[in-house]
C-alpha positions as CSV (number, residue, x, y, z in Angstrom):
1,M,111.6,69.1,106.9
2,D,114.6,70.6,106.7
3,S,116.0,72.8,109.3
4,V,116.2,76.6,108.9
5,S,117.7,77.7,112.3
6,G,119.6,74.3,112.8
7,V,117.5,73.3,115.8
8,G,115.2,71.5,114.3
9,V,112.9,71.2,117.1
10,L,112.4,75.2,117.4
11,D,111.9,74.9,113.3
12,K,109.1,72.5,114.0
13,A,107.2,74.3,116.9
14,M,107.9,77.5,114.3
15,A,106.1,75.4,111.4
16,V,103.2,74.9,113.8
17,L,102.4,78.4,114.9
18,G,103.4,79.0,110.7
19,A,100.2,76.7,110.1
20,L,97.8,78.0,112.8
21,E,98.4,81.8,111.5
22,A,95.3,81.8,108.4
23,E,93.0,79.9,110.7
24,P,92.1,77.3,113.9
25,A,92.6,73.7,112.7
26,T,92.1,70.4,113.8
27,L,95.0,68.0,114.2
28,A,94.4,66.7,111.3
29,E,94.5,69.8,109.5
30,L,97.3,70.8,111.7
31,L,99.1,67.6,109.8
32,E,98.3,68.5,106.6
33,R,99.7,72.4,107.3
34,T,102.8,70.6,108.6
35,Q,103.9,67.5,106.8
36,L,104.7,67.1,110.6
37,P,104.5,63.0,111.8
38,R,101.4,62.9,114.1
39,A,103.3,62.3,117.6
40,T,105.4,65.3,117.0
41,A,102.3,67.5,115.6
42,H,100.7,66.8,118.7
43,R,103.2,66.9,121.0
44,L,104.9,70.6,120.1
45,A,101.3,72.0,119.4
46,V,100.6,70.8,123.3
47,A,103.7,72.0,124.7
48,L,102.5,75.5,122.8
49,E,99.4,75.4,124.6
50,V,101.1,75.0,127.9
51,H,103.0,78.7,127.5
52,G,100.4,80.1,126.2
53,L,101.3,80.9,122.1
54,V,98.3,77.9,121.3
55,R,94.9,77.4,122.2
56,R,92.4,74.9,121.7
57,D,88.9,76.1,121.2
58,E,85.1,75.0,121.9
59,D,85.3,72.7,118.9
60,R,88.9,71.4,120.5
61,R,90.1,72.6,117.6
62,F,94.5,74.5,117.5
63,G,94.7,78.2,117.5
64,L,97.4,81.0,117.8
65,G,97.4,81.7,121.4
66,L,96.2,84.5,123.6
67,R,99.8,85.0,125.1
68,L,101.1,86.1,121.4
69,I,99.1,89.0,121.4
70,G,100.7,90.5,124.5
71,L,104.3,89.6,123.4
72,G,103.9,90.9,119.4
73,R,102.6,94.5,121.5
74,D,105.8,94.1,123.4
75,A,107.9,93.8,120.2
76,A,106.3,96.4,118.5
77,T,106.5,99.1,121.5
78,S,110.2,98.6,121.8
79,M,110.9,100.4,118.7
80,P,110.4,104.1,119.4
81,V,109.1,104.8,115.8
82,W,106.5,102.7,116.5
83,A,105.3,104.3,119.6
84,A,106.0,107.6,118.0
85,A,103.7,106.9,114.6
86,R,100.0,106.2,115.7
87,P,99.0,110.1,116.3
88,A,100.3,111.3,112.3
89,L,98.7,107.4,111.2
90,V,95.4,108.5,112.8
91,W,96.0,111.9,111.0
92,L,96.9,110.6,107.7
93,H,93.9,108.3,108.5
94,E,91.8,111.3,108.9
95,Q,92.5,113.3,105.8
96,T,92.7,110.7,103.3
97,G,89.9,108.5,104.5
98,E,92.0,105.6,103.3
99,S,93.8,102.5,105.6
100,V,96.8,103.3,106.5
101,Q,100.4,101.2,107.7
102,L,103.5,101.6,109.4
103,F,106.0,98.4,108.0
104,V,109.1,98.0,109.1
105,R,112.0,96.2,107.3
106,D,113.0,92.5,109.1
107,G,115.7,90.8,107.2
108,D,114.2,90.4,103.4
109,A,110.4,91.1,104.3
110,R,108.6,93.9,105.1
111,V,106.5,94.0,108.4
112,C,103.1,95.6,108.6
113,V,103.3,96.7,112.9
114,E,100.4,99.2,112.7
115,S,97.7,99.8,110.8
116,I,94.1,101.4,110.5
117,E,91.7,100.5,107.8
118,S,89.2,102.3,106.2
119,V,85.9,102.6,106.7
120,R,84.6,102.5,103.3
121,E,83.0,99.3,103.0
122,L,85.7,98.6,99.6
123,R,89.1,99.1,101.2
124,T,92.7,97.9,101.8
125,I,93.5,95.5,104.2
126,V,96.7,94.8,105.8
127,P,96.6,93.2,108.8
128,V,99.4,93.8,111.8
129,G,102.0,91.3,111.9
130,A,101.9,90.2,107.8
131,R,105.3,89.8,106.5
132,L,105.0,91.0,103.1
133,P,107.5,91.1,100.1
134,L,110.5,94.1,100.0
135,G,110.2,94.1,96.0
136,A,107.0,95.1,95.3
137,G,104.2,98.1,96.8
138,S,105.7,101.1,97.6
139,A,106.6,100.5,101.0
140,G,108.4,97.5,100.1
141,R,110.2,99.5,97.6
142,I,111.2,102.3,100.0
143,L,112.3,99.8,102.2
144,G,114.0,97.6,99.8
145,G,116.6,100.9,99.1
146,D,114.5,103.2,96.6
147,A,114.1,105.7,99.4
148,G,115.8,108.5,97.6
149,R,112.1,110.3,96.8
150,A,109.9,111.9,99.0
151,W,107.4,109.2,98.1
152,V,107.0,106.1,95.8
153,Q,103.3,105.0,94.4
154,S,102.9,101.6,93.2
155,V,99.7,100.5,91.0
156,G,98.7,97.2,91.2
157,E,101.9,95.8,92.1
158,R,101.3,93.8,94.9
159,E,97.6,93.1,94.6
160,E,95.2,94.0,91.7
161,G,93.1,96.7,91.8
162,V,94.8,98.2,94.7
163,A,97.1,101.3,94.9
164,S,99.1,102.7,97.7
165,V,101.4,105.4,98.1
166,S,104.9,105.4,100.6
167,A,107.5,107.5,102.3
168,P,110.2,106.7,104.3
169,I,110.7,107.6,107.9
170,H,114.3,108.7,109.1
171,D,116.3,108.3,112.3
172,R,118.7,111.3,113.9
173,A,121.2,109.8,111.6
174,G,119.1,109.6,108.2
175,S,119.2,106.1,108.5
176,V,115.6,104.6,106.4
177,V,113.7,103.1,109.9
178,A,110.5,102.7,108.7
179,A,107.6,103.4,105.9
180,V,104.4,105.0,106.6
181,S,101.5,104.1,103.5
182,V,98.3,105.1,102.3
183,S,95.9,102.3,100.6
184,G,93.2,101.9,98.6
185,P,91.0,100.8,95.7
186,L,92.1,102.4,92.2
187,Q,88.4,103.6,92.0
188,R,89.2,106.1,94.6
189,T,93.5,106.4,94.6
190,T,93.6,106.7,89.8
191,V,96.3,105.1,88.3
192,R,98.3,108.5,90.0
193,P,98.1,108.3,93.5
194,G,101.1,109.9,94.5
195,A,99.9,112.9,92.7
196,K,96.7,112.4,95.3
197,Y,98.1,111.2,98.6
198,G,102.1,111.9,97.9
199,E,101.8,115.5,100.3
200,Q,99.4,114.0,103.1
201,V,102.0,110.9,103.1
202,V,105.1,112.8,103.0
203,E,103.9,115.0,106.0
204,A,103.0,112.1,108.1
205,A,106.2,111.0,107.9
206,R,107.7,114.2,108.6
207,Q,105.5,114.1,111.5
208,I,106.8,110.7,113.1
209,E,110.3,111.7,112.5
210,A,110.0,114.9,114.6
211,A,108.3,113.0,117.2
212,I,111.9,110.3,117.6
213,S,113.9,112.7,116.8
């Protein structure tokens, strides 16, 4: 495989972890997903297991290790905006009844660092840690540079039948550091989700800005 970082063994180890994101895998499945030689894939998976980044279940399938939970939480809590956002996200969830998320930019993608799912059967699910494109979706457009408005809406841009509304979160210097979003199925959000949720999303963003100022 081509090296991304210039450190081949690290790139291969990340390929192993990436292959386990969706679900655990047998060694044969791991080989298929990574296209690594059998000896290399097995050696890296076992080494990652020693460090707690990979584990094996009762069926001896490789899966993501529990140490990643702590590392992910530590990474999120190191950002002041994440620590300050939870109360505002809970408030937004209660106001709208829909799923809400907090996104930050990471290179050419956006990452969900906090998520509260709607309790309704038909809902939007964006797991914490999900990496999504900048060019599609209201939060992606905000973090990609379209942050000149109080809120941005999207209808079916990233996923058919889903709409979202996002507002930028600024630090004290005025730079956009995150985006807060509410998303849900078109049956409830309608094709004009901004008219329905824009005011509440902006208020949630202001609450977060006040907490980090």
